[in-house]
C-alpha positions in Angstrom: 7.9 -32.3 27.1 8.0 -29.1 28.9 5.2 -26.4 28.5 4.7 -23.1 30.3 1.4 -21.6 31.2 2.2 -17.9 30.9 0.8 -15.6 33.6 -2.4 -13.8 32.6 -2.4 -10.2 31.3 1.3 -10.2 30.7 2.1 -10.4 34.5 5.6 -11.4 35.5 6.9 -12.9 38.8 9.0 -10.4 40.8 12.5 -11.8 40.9 12.9 -11.2 44.6 10.4 -13.9 45.3 12.3 -16.6 43.3 13.3 -19.3 44.1 11.3 -19.1 47.4 7.8 -19.0 45.8 5.6 -21.9 46.9 7.9 -23.2 49.6 6.1 -24.0 52.8 5.9 -21.1 55.2 7.0 -18.5 52.6 4.6 -15.6 51.9 5.0 -12.2 50.4 2.9 -9.1 50.2 3.9 -8.1 46.7 1.0 -8.3 44.2 3.0 -10.2 41.6 3.7 -13.0 44.0 0.0 -13.3 44.9 -1.0 -13.4 41.2 1.7 -16.0 40.5 0.6 -18.2 43.3 -3.1 -18.0 42.2 -2.0 -18.9 38.7 0.1 -21.8 40.0 -2.8 -23.3 41.9 -5.1 -22.8 39.0 -2.7 -24.6 36.6 -2.1 -27.5 39.0 -5.8 -27.9 39.6 -6.5 -27.9 35.8 -3.8 -30.5 35.2 -5.1 -32.8 37.9 -8.6 -32.6 36.4 -7.8 -32.6 32.7 -4.5 -34.4 31.8 -4.6 -38.1 31.1 -0.9 -39.0 30.9 1.9 -38.5 33.4 2.7 -34.9 34.3 4.7 -33.1 37.0 4.6 -29.6 38.5 5.6 -28.3 41.9 6.8 -25.1 43.6 10.1 -25.3 41.8 8.2 -24.8 38.5 7.1 -21.2 39.4 9.1 -19.2 37.0 9.4 -15.5 36.1 7.2 -15.8 33.0 4.8 -18.5 34.0 4.3 -22.0 35.4 6.3 -24.9 33.9 4.7 -28.3 33.6 6.4 -31.5 32.4 4.0 -33.6 30.4 4.5 -37.1 29.2 1.7 -37.4 26.6 1.7 -35.5 23.3 -2.1 -35.3 23.3 -2.0 -33.6 26.7 0.6 -31.1 25.4 -1.8 -30.0 22.6 -4.7 -29.7 25.1 -2.5 -27.8 27.6 -1.5 -25.3 25.0 -5.0 -24.7 23.8 -6.0 -23.8 27.4 -3.0 -21.8 28.6 -1.3 -20.2 25.6 
């Protein structure tokens, strides 16, 4: 199952930073990129700490609207949505 943790406060990722966001060595000074990367790291850290089943998220999951996470356990999907949406 695929879920998306929307960026806080209605933020959106600036399209000029996709699909490069998160790749090693890539940085940008644009504020939307910085907020997106902070959110990405927060989502991954939360998933590592809280999800019980298999899940996957990497730099290719940084999207315009939020961070995509592939989750393999329905209980984790419900918990994820309570936290992030």
